[in-house]
C-alpha positions, 0 to 999 in steps of 0.5 A: 619380383614383387616388393612389399613394405611391412611394419614391424615392431622394433624388437622384432626387427632387431631379432631378425637382424640377430638371426641374419647370417653374414651374406643373408638379407632380411627377406632371406631370413624370413624365408628360411624361418618360414621353411623351417617352421612348416608343420607336417601336414599328414601322418601318411608321410610316415606310412611304411617307414619300418617296413624293411626294418621289422627288428627295429619296430619290434624293439620299439614295440617292446619299449612302449609295452614295458614303459606302459607296464612300468607306469601302470605298476607305479600308479596307485589304484584308486577305487 
């Protein structure tokens, strides 16, 4: 394993220590935080998630449609 020394402002180091769990090193805290914050890279991950639950999807579609109608009705029209 490679070891690196990094400079951190004191307040950042103190925040890391606060986040550190009982049997966890500072390196492990940083690793945990990095893994936790990874963004989803592709929407393709969600493709087909409602494939086997069309009733659930229909319910979601109705909710979206009704919300859009409600917002349109509440919005004053300006010409």
